[in-house]
VOPAGU-2260 file (C-alpha; in pm, 1 decimal, decimal comma):
REM VOPAGU-2260
SITE   aa  ch    i         X         Y         Z
SITE  MET   A    0    6242,7    3273,0     769,8
SITE  PHE   A    1    6174,3    3630,1     660,2
SITE  VAL   A    2    6548,1    3713,2     624,7
SITE  LEU   A    3    6607,7    3394,1     431,8
SITE  GLY   A    4    6327,6    3474,2     191,3
SITE  VAL   A    5    6460,2    3825,4     129,1
SITE  SER   A    6    6809,7    3683,4      71,2
SITE  TRP   A    7    6671,4    3449,5    -194,8
SITE  LEU   A    8    6490,9    3735,6    -368,8
SITE  VAL   A    9    6797,4    3963,5    -371,6
SITE  LEU   A   10    7094,5    3730,7    -415,4
SITE  THR   A   11    6947,6    3480,1    -661,5
SITE  PRO   A   12    6918,3    3725,3    -959,2
SITE  LEU   A   13    7255,2    3879,0    -876,4
SITE  CYS   A   14    7434,0    3542,2    -857,9
SITE  LEU   A   15    7276,1    3426,8   -1184,5
SITE  TRP   A   16    7389,5    3745,5   -1352,9
SITE  ASN   A   17    7749,0    3699,1   -1225,1
SITE  LEU   A   18    7753,2    3337,2   -1344,8
SITE  PHE   A   19    7701,2    3452,1   -1703,5
SITE  ARG   A   20    7879,9    3789,9   -1703,9
SITE  GLY   A   21    8145,6    3784,8   -1428,0
SITE  GLY   A   22    8495,3    3645,5   -1408,4
SITE  THR   A   23    8615,1    3321,6   -1253,7
SITE  LEU   A   24    8636,9    3453,2    -896,4
SITE  VAL   A   25    8298,2    3622,6    -925,6
SITE  ARG   A   26    8138,2    3303,7   -1057,8
SITE  LEU   A   27    8287,8    3096,4    -776,1
SITE  THR   A   28    8158,1    3346,8    -520,2
SITE  SER   A   29    7809,2    3333,8    -673,7
SITE  VAL   A   30    7803,1    2953,0    -659,6
SITE  LEU   A   31    7910,2    2956,5    -296,1
SITE  ALA   A   32    7638,3    3211,2    -215,7
SITE  LEU   A   33    7367,5    2996,8    -377,4
SITE  VAL   A   34    7491,2    2684,4    -199,6
SITE  SER   A   35    7489,7    2871,7     132,1
SITE  LEU   A   36    7130,2    2981,7      74,8
SITE  GLU   A   37    7024,3    2626,3      -5,1
SITE  VAL   A   38    7193,7    2487,8     306,0
SITE  ALA   A   39    7037,6    2757,3     523,6
SITE  THR   A   40    6693,7    2682,1     376,7
SITE  ILE   A   41    6724,6    2307,8     445,4
SITE  TRP   A   42    6841,8    2366,6     801,8
SITE  THR   A   43    6566,1    2618,9     875,3
SITE  THR   A   44    6299,0    2384,5     736,6
SITE  SER   A   45    6419,9    2089,3     945,4
SITE  THR   A   46    6417,1    2289,7    1271,0
SITE  VAL   A   47    6064,5    2434,6    1231,8
SITE  ARG   A   48    5798,4    2201,7    1378,5
SITE  ILE   A   49    5451,7    2205,4    1226,9
SITE  PRO   A   50    5180,0    2120,3    1483,8
SITE  PRO   A   51    4976,7    1808,6    1391,4
SITE  ARG   A   52    4638,4    1873,4    1237,2
SITE  THR   A   53    4335,0    1748,6    1435,3
SITE  LEU   A   54    4078,8    1570,8    1220,7
SITE  ILE   A   55    3710,7    1575,4    1321,0
SITE  ALA   A   56    3507,7    1287,7    1182,7
SITE  ALA   A   57    3183,3    1393,5    1015,9
SITE  PRO   A   58    2865,8    1204,0    1121,7
SITE  SER   A   59    2752,5     934,6     881,9
SITE  PRO   A   60    2436,8    1007,0     670,8
SITE  SER   A   61    2254,6     706,9     820,7
SITE  ALA   A   62    2314,0     831,6    1175,1
SITE  ALA   A   63    2188,8    1176,7    1079,2
SITE  ARG   A   64    1865,0    1042,5     933,6
SITE  ILE   A   65    1770,2     811,3    1223,5
SITE  PRO   A   66    1599,9    1010,7    1503,3
SITE  ALA   A   67    1648,2     918,5    1862,6
SITE  PRO   A   68    1366,6     694,6    1992,9
SITE  GLY   A   69    1127,9     879,0    2217,7
SITE  PRO   A   70     918,1     741,6    2499,4
SITE  THR   A   71     605,0     555,4    2394,7
SITE  PRO   A   72     306,5     572,1    2631,3
SITE  ALA   A   73     211,5     224,4    2744,4
SITE  SER   A   74    -157,8     312,7    2766,6
SITE  GLU   A   75    -187,4     455,7    2413,6
SITE  PRO   A   76    -410,2     225,8    2201,1
SITE  ALA   A   77    -280,7      93,2    1871,3
SITE  PRO   A   78    -424,5     279,4    1570,4
SITE  VAL   A   79    -672,3      91,9    1352,7
SITE  PRO   A   80    -572,1      74,7     982,2
SITE  ALA   A   81    -778,8     307,5     767,7
SITE  PRO   A   82    -908,3      44,0     517,9
SITE  GLN   A   83   -1028,3    -187,9     796,1
SITE  ALA   A   84   -1192,4      98,3     984,2
SITE  ALA   A   85   -1365,6     214,8     665,2
SITE  GLN   A   86   -1492,7    -135,5     585,1
SITE  GLN   A   87   -1616,7    -189,2     939,8
SITE  GLY   A   88   -1793,6     147,9     937,0
SITE  ALA   A   89   -1953,5      68,7     601,9
SITE  ARG   A   90   -2082,1    -267,3     727,5
SITE  ASP   A   91   -2216,0    -116,2    1049,1
SITE  GLY   A   92   -2381,8     167,3     859,7
SITE  GLN   A   93   -2538,0     -68,7     607,3
SITE  SER   A   94   -2673,9    -309,5     868,1
SITE  ALA   A   95   -2825,9     -19,7    1061,1
SITE  SER   A   96   -2966,4     167,7     758,6
SITE  CYS   A   97   -3073,8    -111,9     521,6
SITE  PRO   A   98   -3452,5     -92,0     501,1
SITE  GLY   A   99   -3636,8    -409,8     413,2
SITE  ARG   A  100   -3814,1    -451,9      81,4
SITE  MET   A  101   -3953,0    -731,6    -132,4
SITE  PRO   A  102   -3770,5    -736,8    -469,3
SITE  ALA   A  103   -3936,0    -908,8    -763,3
SITE  PRO   A  104   -3708,5   -1181,7    -906,0
SITE  GLU   A  105   -3659,1   -1125,8   -1279,5
SITE  ARG   A  106   -3478,7   -1448,0   -1364,3
SITE  VAL   A  107   -3425,6   -1792,9   -1209,2
SITE  ARG   A  108   -3148,2   -2035,9   -1288,7
SITE  LEU   A  109   -3218,8   -2399,9   -1199,6
SITE  ALA   A  110   -2936,5   -2614,0   -1060,2
SITE  ARG   A  111   -2981,6   -2976,1   -1172,7
SITE  ARG   A  112   -2752,9   -3258,0   -1073,1
SITE  GLN   A  113   -2790,6   -3636,3   -1104,4
SITE  GLY   A  114   -3141,3   -3608,4   -1245,3
SITE  ALA   A  115   -3279,4   -3391,8    -964,3
SITE  LEU   A  116   -3339,6   -3022,0    -900,1
SITE  ARG   A  117   -3114,2   -2928,7    -607,5
SITE  GLY   A  118   -3122,6   -2550,3    -597,2
SITE  VAL   A  119   -3203,4   -2221,7    -770,1
SITE  THR   A  120   -3026,9   -1889,0    -826,0
SITE  LEU   A  121   -3245,0   -1578,0    -820,1
SITE  PHE   A  122   -3162,5   -1253,4   -1005,7
SITE  TRP   A  123   -3312,8    -903,5    -978,4
SITE  THR   A  124   -3212,0    -543,2   -1039,5
SITE  ALA   A  125   -2997,9    -421,6    -750,6
SITE  ARG   A  126   -3057,6     -91,1    -578,1
SITE  ALA   A  127   -2786,3     149,9    -473,0
SITE  ASP   A  128   -2806,1      44,4    -106,0
SITE  GLU   A  129   -2862,1    -327,1    -169,0
SITE  CYS   A  130   -2853,3    -530,1     151,0
SITE  ASP   A  131   -2597,0    -801,1     220,1
SITE  THR   A  132   -2853,9   -1074,1     290,9
SITE  ALA   A  133   -3206,9   -1170,5     195,7
SITE  THR   A  134   -3467,7   -1410,5     336,2
SITE  VAL   A  135   -3606,3   -1657,8      80,7
SITE  VAL   A  136   -3898,6   -1900,1      92,4
SITE  LEU   A  137   -3925,5   -2169,8    -177,5
SITE  ARG   A  138   -4230,9   -2393,5    -220,4
SITE  HIS   A  139   -4270,9   -2642,0    -503,4
SITE  ARG   A  140   -4588,0   -2824,0    -611,5
SITE  ASN   A  141   -4675,5   -2990,4    -941,2
SITE  ARG   A  142   -4338,8   -2883,0   -1088,8
SITE  THR   A  143   -4408,1   -2520,0    -998,5
SITE  ILE   A  144   -4167,0   -2338,0    -769,0
SITE  ARG   A  145   -4308,0   -2038,4    -586,0
SITE  VAL   A  146   -4055,9   -1781,6    -463,3
SITE  TRP   A  147   -4083,3   -1517,9    -191,9
SITE  VAL   A  148   -3784,0   -1283,7    -142,9
SITE  ARG   A  149   -3733,9   -1011,8     115,6
SITE  ASP   A  150   -3401,0    -838,7     176,2
SITE  GLY   A  151   -3298,9    -631,8     476,0
SITE  GLU   A  152   -3515,0    -631,4     786,9
SITE  THR   A  153   -3807,6    -874,9     774,3
SITE  ASP   A  154   -4153,0    -819,8     918,6
SITE  GLY   A  155   -4146,0   -1163,4    1081,8
SITE  GLN   A  156   -4383,7   -1341,2     843,4
SITE  GLU   A  157   -4111,4   -1471,8     612,1
SITE  SER   A  158   -3872,5   -1559,6     895,3
SITE  ARG   A  159   -4144,0   -1765,6    1074,4
SITE  ALA   A  160   -4201,7   -1988,8     769,8
SITE  SER   A  161   -4046,2   -2333,3     803,4
SITE  GLU   A  162   -3897,4   -2309,2     453,4
SITE  ALA   A  163   -3738,2   -1966,7     519,2
SITE  THR   A  164   -3362,8   -1937,7     476,6
SITE  THR   A  165   -3133,8   -1636,3     487,1
SITE  ARG   A  166   -2871,1   -1624,6     212,8
SITE  PRO   A  167   -2596,2   -1375,2     118,0
SITE  VAL   A  168   -2665,4   -1141,0    -173,5
SITE  SER   A  169   -2405,3   -1074,2    -443,4
SITE  VAL   A  170   -2413,0    -767,0    -670,5
SITE  THR   A  171   -2240,8    -770,4   -1010,8
SITE  GLY   A  172   -2297,1    -509,6   -1279,1
SITE  GLY   A  173   -2607,6    -372,0   -1112,8
SITE  VAL   A  174   -2769,1    -717,1   -1081,6
SITE  ALA   A  175   -2828,1    -876,8    -740,5
SITE  SER   A  176   -2826,3   -1254,7    -708,3
SITE  LEU   A  177   -2840,6   -1524,9    -442,2
SITE  GLN   A  178   -2819,5   -1901,0    -445,3
SITE  VAL   A  179   -3074,5   -2108,4    -257,8
SITE  PRO   A  180   -3024,7   -2484,8    -216,2
SITE  LEU   A  181   -3338,0   -2698,4    -182,1
SITE  ALA   A  182   -3383,8   -2876,0     149,0
SITE  GLN   A  183   -3508,6   -3182,4     -40,5
SITE  PRO   A  184   -3407,9   -3237,2    -405,4
SITE  VAL   A  185   -3697,3   -3263,6    -651,5
SITE  ARG   A  186   -3649,8   -3557,3    -888,3
SITE  GLY   A  187   -3791,7   -3581,3   -1236,0
SITE  GLU   A  188   -3694,1   -3508,6   -1592,6
SITE  GLY   A  189   -3985,2   -3280,7   -1681,2
SITE  GLY   A  190   -3971,7   -2904,6   -1700,2
SITE  PHE   A  191   -4014,2   -2670,5   -1406,3
SITE  ARG   A  192   -4152,1   -2321,1   -1391,1
SITE  ALA   A  193   -4093,1   -2047,0   -1136,7
SITE  VAL   A  194   -4358,0   -1807,7   -1008,1
SITE  ASP   A  195   -4335,3   -1496,4    -789,2
SITE  GLY   A  196   -4524,7   -1599,5    -474,8
SITE  ARG   A  197   -4646,0   -1243,6    -403,6
SITE  THR   A  198   -4780,0   -1150,1    -747,8
SITE  GLY   A  199   -4831,5   -1487,6    -916,6
SITE  ARG   A  200   -4634,4   -1374,1   -1218,7
SITE  PRO   A  201   -4407,6   -1627,2   -1388,9
SITE  ILE   A  202   -4031,5   -1574,7   -1362,1
SITE  ALA   A  203   -3810,1   -1628,5   -1666,1
SITE  LEU   A  204   -3577,9   -1930,6   -1656,2
SITE  GLY   A  205   -3221,2   -1904,8   -1769,1
């Protein structure tokens, strides 16, 4: 291959020069020389064997991203989701640290249906650590409804009353409220008034 390449470099310019400047015999000799070089090149190329190239497949991107699964301990407990754990901790903390108090209802909404008073909704200003439930006692006489409210832990007096009921407390916009259905509907078309059973002060209706 090296000798053939040198022959091309040396003889090709010389033969081209003779084709344009030399006589008939010189031109014929130059053509034969070029043809001989071409034949020798074709023969040399056909006899040289090029070893096949080995291709290595690259790993796919999905296989590179997926880690091999490791052993999972059978005794390891399943983790508790953070929102559920936070809510459960908040409820446990509130039930354990919700001191009882006696809020003063500021407004009462009467629930009338079919010509009878069937329940009331009490409203008062909520505190920052407002409890989830409250114990309520309702007593009505001569169209007057007396209300006793205690949220959180009770001292036993309210819970022992036959009319006592524990209801969930809702807080919206800094106002706590709870709905209390009457055990026995009070019939009549006249007006009712609500009174705080502890202080005797009237409670606004609305």
